[in-house]
N, C-alpha and C positions, 0 to 999 in steps of 0.2 A: 583480444584475450590478454589478461593481466599476467599470465605465466610466460616468462621469457624463454624462447626457444634456444636450444643449444645446438650449434652447428660445428662440426669437426673441421670442415674445410670449405673453401670458397665454392668448389664444384657442387657440394651437397647443398649449400645455401642457394646457389643459383638454380639448382634443380627444383627446389621447393617453390622458389619465387616465380619460376616460369611454368609451373604446373607439371613438370616432368618428374617421373619416379626415378630415384637414384639406382634402382635395380629393375631388371626387366620383369621380375616376378610379381611386382606390385602394380596395380592399375594406376594410371596417371591421375593426378589431383587436379582440381579446378584452379584457375588462375586466381591468386589472392586478390581480394577486393575489399573495399571499405564496407563496414556493416551498413545495411540498408538504413537510410536516414529518413524514411517516410513512414507514417503510421501504417499505411497499406502499400508496401513496395510494389513498384511496377517493373515489368521486364519487357524488353523489346523482342521482336520476333527473332532476331539473330542470336539473342542470349538464351532463349528458352531451352535449347537442347545442349547448352554448354554444361560441363561438369560443375556442380555446385559444391562438392566436397572440398572444404578448405584445409590447408596445411595445419598440422598440429603436432604436438609432442609424440603422437603415436606413429608418425611417419619416419622417425629416426630410430633405427635399430638400437642405438646406444641409449636412448631415453624411453623407448616405448614401454619396457618392462618396469620402469620406475613409476609409471603412472597407471599401469594396468589395473582395471577394476577388480575388486574382490569378487570371487565366485558367488558369494551369497547376495550380491546386489540384485535387486528385484528385476532389473532390465538386462542382466548379464547375457541371457540367451540371444539377445538381439545385437549385442556388441560385436562389431566386425571391422577391423582396421582396413579391410579391403573393400568395404561397402562404398559404392559410388552412386550418385544420383544427379539429376539435372536440376537447373533452377526452376523449371516448370513443375517438376515433381515436388520440390521443396515448398514452393509457394502454395501449391494445392493442398499439401499436408498442413501447412500453417493455417490456411483458410478453414480446413476441416476441424482443426483444433479450436479455432475461434468459434465455429458453429456448435461443436459438441461440448466444449469446456467453458470457454469464455462467456458465451451467451448466458449460460445458467449461473455463472458467477455474478453476472450483472443482475440477474433476477434476484439472487440472494442478497446482493448489495442493496437493491431497492427495498427488499423486505427489512433488512437491517436498519435502514434509515427511516422507514415508516414507523417503526416502534421507538425511534429516538426523537423524531421531530414532532410527534403528536402532542407532546407536553406543551411546546411553544404555541401550537394552534389552540390548545385548550385554554391557554391564558386569555385569548381574545374572547372567550365565551364565559368570562368571569369565574374561572376555576378557583382563583385565590379567594375571592369573596364567598363563593359557595362553601368552601372548606374552612373559611375563617383563617386563612394563612396570610402572613406578612411577606414582604419582599425578602427579608432575611430567612424566613422559613423556606421560601423558594430557592434561595441560594444554598441553604443547607441540603435540600433535596438533591440539587445538582452536584454538590460536593460529595454526598454519600454515594451517588451513582458513580462518579469518577473514582472515588477512593476504592470502592469495591472492584471497579474495573482494573485499577492499577495494581492492587494487591494480588489479584488472582490472574493477571495477564500472563505472567511467566509460568505458574503452575499449569494453567490451561494449555499453554504451548508445549510444555514438557509432556503432558498427557497426550496431546495430539501427535507428537513425535513418536510416542510409544505405541499408540493404538491406531494411528493414521488419521489424517485430516478428513478422509472420506467417511469416517465413522463419527468423529466428534462434531463436525460442522452441522450435519442434520440434527443431531441431538440438541445442540445449542439452540438452533432455530426453533424447534418445537417447544422447548422449555421456556424461552423468553417470550414467545408468542402467548403462552398461557398466562404469564405474569401481566403482559400488556392487556389482555382481555379482562383480567381480574380487576383492573383499575376502574371498571364500570361500577364497582361497589365501594369506592373510596368514601370514607366517612369523616376524615379529619386529618390532623397533623401526623398522628402516629401511623396510620395506614398509608399516607402519602410518602412518608420517609421510608417505610418498610418496602414498598413496591419499588421505589427508586433504587434502594440498595440491592434488591433481588434482581432487578434488571441489569445492574452492573455486574453482579455475580455470574449470570448466565450469558451475558454478551462478552465477557472478558475472554480474550484470546481469539475472537472471531477474525479480527483483521490480520494478525500474524499467521493464523491458520490458513487464510486465503492466500497470503503471500507465499508461504511455504508450498502450498498446493500448486500455484501457478509456476513456481520455479521448477517443478517436475516436467513441465511441458514446453517452456519458452526459454530462449536465450536471453542474456541480460538486457540488451537494448529492447527486445520485445517485451520483457517483463515490465520495464518502466512504463511503456506506453499502455500496456494492459492494466496495470495498477491505476493509471490515469483514467482509463475507461471504468474501472471499478468505482472510483470516486465520482466520476461523472454520472454513473448509474445511481449512486447514492444521492447525488444532488437531484437527479431526475425523480428519485423517490420522494424528495421533499416537495417537488412540484405536484406529483401525483397525490401525495398526502394532503397538500393544500386544496387541490381540486375536490378530492373526496371530502375533506373537512368542510369546505364551503357548503356542501349539501347536508352532511351529517349534523353540523352545528345548527342548521335550521330546524332540526328536530327537537330543539329545546322546548320542553313542556309535553312532548309526546309520551304518553303513559306516566306522566308526572316526573320524568327524568330530564336532566340537563343535556344539552347537545353534546358536551364534551364526554359524557358517559357513553353515548352511542358511538362516538368517535373511537374511544379506546376499545370497545367491544368489537366493532366491525373490523377495524384494522388488526386486532389481535387474532381474530378468526382467519383473516386473509393470510397473514404470515404463517399461521399454523399449517394451512394447506400447502404453502410453499415448502415448509419444513418437512412435511411428510413426503412430498415429491422428491426432495433432495436426497433421501435415502437411496433412490434409484438413479438420480442424475449425477451424483458426485462419485467419481471413480478413484481407485487406489493409485493408479499410475498409468503411463503410456502403454504398458504391456499387460495391464490388469483390468480390462474393461468388460470381459465376458461375464455374464450373469443371466439370471432368468429373465430380467427385464430387457437387457441389452442384447441378448442372443448369445448362443454358445461361441460364436466367432468373435464377439465383441464389436466395437465400433471401428476398429482399424485393421487393415490387412497386414500381412507379415511384412510386406515391402514398406508400408507406411510406418509401422512400428520401428523398423530398422532405420529409416530416415530420422524419425523423431529422436530415437536414442542416440544415434551417432553424431548428429549435428549438434546436440546439446553437450555431449561429453567431449567432443573435439574442441568446443569453445572453452569449456571449464571442466577439466578432469576431476576437480574436487567434488563434483556432484555425485560421484560414485563411491565416496568414502564411507557411507553409511547406508544401511537398509532403510526403507521407508517406514518400517515398524520397529526400528531399533531404538531403545530408550537411551536418553542421555544420562550418564552416571553422574554422581555428585562430583567426582573428580573432574570430569569433562565440563560440568556446569561451572565449577570454580574457575577453570581456565577461561571460559567464555566471559564470566563476570569480570575477570581481571585483565581482559584484553583491552588495554587502555588506548590502543590505536583506533578503536571505534567510538570512544567516549566523546570526541568532538562532535560526531553526528548525533549522539544522544543529547548533548547539551543544546544543539540546535533544535532538536525535537522538544526540549523543555521550554524553550523561549519563543520560537518563531510564531506560534499560533496565538499567543497572549493578546497582541494588539487588536485582533479581530473578535476575540471571544465575547467580551461584554456586549458590544453592539449586536452580535448575533443572538445572544441570549435574550436581550431586551427589545428585539426588533418589533414584535407585535405589541408590546406594551407602549413603545414609543409611538407607533402608528396610531394606536387607540387614543393616546394622549393628545394627538393632533386633531381629534374630533372626527375621525373616520368611523364608519359603522363596522360591525363584526365582519360582514361580507366584504366590504372594501378593504379592510385590514388584511384579510387573508389573501385576497387577489393581488394586493400591492406587494406581497412578498415574492411573487413569481418572477418579476423581471430580474431581480438580483440572482436568482437561481439559474435562469437561462444564461445570463452573462457569466456567471461563475463556471458553468460547464465549459463555455467557450475559452475562458482564460486558463482554466485548469488543464484542458487538453492542449492548449497552445503552449504553455510553459513546459509540459512534458515533451512535446514535439521539439521545441527549441533546444532543450537540454541534450537530446539525442542528435539533433541535426548538427549542432555546433560542437558536440563532444565536450561540452563545458557544463559541469554540474553545479559547482559552488556559486559561481558568479550569476548563472541563470536563476538559481533559487533566490538570490537577493532581490529579484524583480518584484516579488510579492511584497517585501518590506518597503521598497521604494514607492510602490503603488500606494501604500497606506499613508505615507507621510503627509501629502497635501490635505487629505481628507481629515486626518487627525489634528493637523494644525488648525484647520477651519473650525472643527468642533471645540477645540480647546480655547480659542480666543474670541469666538463669536457670541454675542448676546442673543441666544436662541429664542428668547421670549418674544422678540419683535421680528422674527424671520418668518417669511411665508411658509406655510406648512408643506407645500409642494417642493419648495427648495430644500427644506429639511429632509423630506423623504428622498429626494434625488441625491443629496450628498451621502446619506446613509446607504442608499442602494449602490452608489458608486464605490463606497468604501468596501462593502461586503461582496462586491464583484471581483475582488482582488484575485490574482492567479495563485492558487494554493499549490505549494511545492511539495506536498505530501508524497505524491507518487514518485517524484524525482528522488526524494530523500530516502524513501523505503528501498528503491532500487539501488541507491548509493550504498546503504548499509549492507545490502545483499552482495553487491559486487566486491566490497572491501572485506568480506568475511572469508571467502576462499575455502570454506568447508561446510558440509551439511549441518554439523552440530552448531557451529557458530552462526550460520545463516538462520537457523531456527531460533536460537536464543537471541540474536541481535534484533530480529523482527519483533520479538516480544518485548525486549528492553526498550527499543525505540518507541514502540507503542505505549509502554508504561510512562516514559517521559512525556510523550505526546499527550496522554490523558492527564498526567500531572499538570501540564501547562493549562489544561482546561479548568482544573481545580483552582489554580492561581487566578486565572482570568475571571472565573465565576465570582470572585470575591473582591474585585476592584471597584465595581459600582456599588456604593453603599447608600442607605436611606438618607443619611445626613448630607449627601451630595446631590440628592435628587432635586428637581427632575432632569437637569441638563448635564450633570456629572462632569463639570469642568475640571475638577481635581483629578478624577479618574482618567479623563481623556489626556491630560498632561502626562500622567504616568504611562499611559499607553504609547504616547508619542516618544517618550524617553526610551521605552523598551524597544520600539521599532528601530530607532537609531542605533541602539546597542546591538541589535540583531545583525545589522549590516556589518558591523565591525567583527562579530563572531564568525560570519560566513567567510570574510576575507582572511581572518586568522586561521581558520580551518584549512583553507586552500594552501596557505603558506606552510602549515604543518605537514600536510601530505606531500607537498613538493620537497620539503626538507627530508622526510623519511625516504622518499624515492631516491634522492641524491645520495643518501647514506648507503643504500643498497647497491646503487649503480657503481659507486666507488669500489665496494667490496667485490662485486660480481666481475667487473671489468679487470680487476687486479688478478683474477684467477685464470689459469690456463684452462683449455678445453678439458684436459684430463682431470684437473682439480674440480671443475664444475660437475663432471660426471661422477666423480668420487663423492662429491657433496650430495648429489641426488640419490646415490646408492646408500649412503650411510647416515644422512641427516635425521635427527629426531625433531627438527622444526616442523610445525604443523600449521595448516591454514595460512593466514596472512603473515605468519612469522617466517615463512620460507624466503630465502634470498632471491629466488627466481620469481617472486610475486611483486607486482607494483600496484600501489594504491591509485584508485581513480579519484579525480577531484574536478 
């Protein structure tokens, strides 16, 4: 927990640390323990019936009222400072959340990626030649998609915060699936650019909406790993899209249409069906699952809802500072935009993906240029996706296991360096095609730190409003990086892009420096607050908590994660 506990005396501190209640009227707490450091935590037989309720600010009578949830919080009816539960009960609840919430999030993530990766597959079936498009036209299409995505990312997130992600996510899915299917009728440059822009419009905000949605159900360390699974499911979607594409692209000539047209149509219809089902599968919150589809009692029992609500708010009391359908006003938005303590993470979002973006965009064109068939080209993209899933989940796990975010995230950039050096200095014209494919596959199997960094921004927000806005801003910078990356490989540098690869190498090196500087920045900010906090007496700290106008991560009792 990033909120610093206030203890009046040593006896009270000892009572919390030993799991004893300072007063006889309050049930004893669980023994404080480190957050579970495994993707799926295990418990021994002796621990199963131990109290899992962890100490928090709500257990000290002097501070409890300073953090008490507002009565209009949607989960208020299940908030109970005296609620206690065992580790066995908590783990069963988390597994049930995974089955009810996370599993469908992964399904939607797969649909999200199906409608993004099909363009790359279509390239292997001569889409550019069929539509008389150049490489620069293709780059322009990617740029328009990303630009629309970036411009509307924050408005879409603000709309989601107002009406709820449970409403906006299914609407997005169904709308962009219709655009995907409509690409069956592409006729040239104008229609190609128009559909790319519209896809960006309707997909904008989907990622931060999912992140906000998951934060309603999971603790911070759990959210990071689940976002990792979200991206792993997206990568799995690429594999599924490839396998489907292998068959659909073979339909070239059927009824007089190219295979890539059938690809867009079939995958668009598939994601449309997922979008329709999402209206029933995406819920408003832990205590709002009852409906005609899910039953009058909802998915969770009263006990399970109590565990869900209290374990989350005990870890982070700021999660109750806004209702889940409460809009963010212009004043609050401005505070979020000018919260410069989160800008180091946004800058990382702007630069860290660039070194891998051009090789990703041009993968199928590169493989085709090595004289592989359309079928072979699509199948040869699968190994890097499988490896990518493994490294993505691995880096998400390592960040939580070691409790080290910034330095763990640099591993992705370090991974890229030797491959980019090889591409930048090697005369590829005389290199065996299997070696070229192997090097490119190795490069694109890098550990993506996206889940780690999304969780990082969420942790360092310390308020619902900033958490919602920071997710959108981070995603905007992330998408902007793709715009930059999409324009590094140019026609005059084809076919081996030595100049572009040298630029990517320089950016990867600079990214490592940015990560290290970001860590030092947060260490410095924490030391500043520690000095002020430790200089205050207990009475002064309680007075601060009672009277402060500081909000979110500006509070003196908050410490940044790094």
